Steps between C-alpha positions, in 0.01 A plus 500: 500500500780312671605538861820676390324756280236563769771570759686725258180694430422536874857618571489757217172637627631519857820682399345743249403769761851489648662538162269787416578677831877457459486626136292801594736589789805480274326719243403762752849521646676537167563849360262601219772477235559135600131429434488646151691518175573869560848588622528747785578860426833630627560830668659702778319651795545881504248604767241349733198691633331270750236759595383534137560129432722582199843398375723676246682257274756547225403210273592340177251442219163368621422283201156394618394865513699616195682752717858619447759518779444794738472608862141519623280480808286192551224421746537176690225236523593426860681748729705217653686473165680822598654325803686253268724759333689827560634777282797383295383134486501328161164326469289278285131584497167449328255779433156520344246759401226550761241778500706720269827462695795264471527303823792288627357167603823314583851631583812322621861620536738328265829347615718776354497869588 
């Protein structure tokens, strides 16, 4: 091994934890739909019930769940999601099946109303 390749190897090993940390942070901060091939679902907030931790959304087709467009009530994975939106907001969201219910895991208002 030459001096140059030894130094390169040492530098790569020293920087690897930093690169991993930065990559993990960026992944955690990105919305779920930015981390997967799945596009976000689109909808409109109709009602928010903070006490029950539920949100009513009028949504388009949820392709991942083979569900047609409709208005329905969802549970939220984290009650703080309800602070991000208000009735009338156009939103993009992700939902998944958990314990027999469909749960909103990510929700963000879109730029247009």
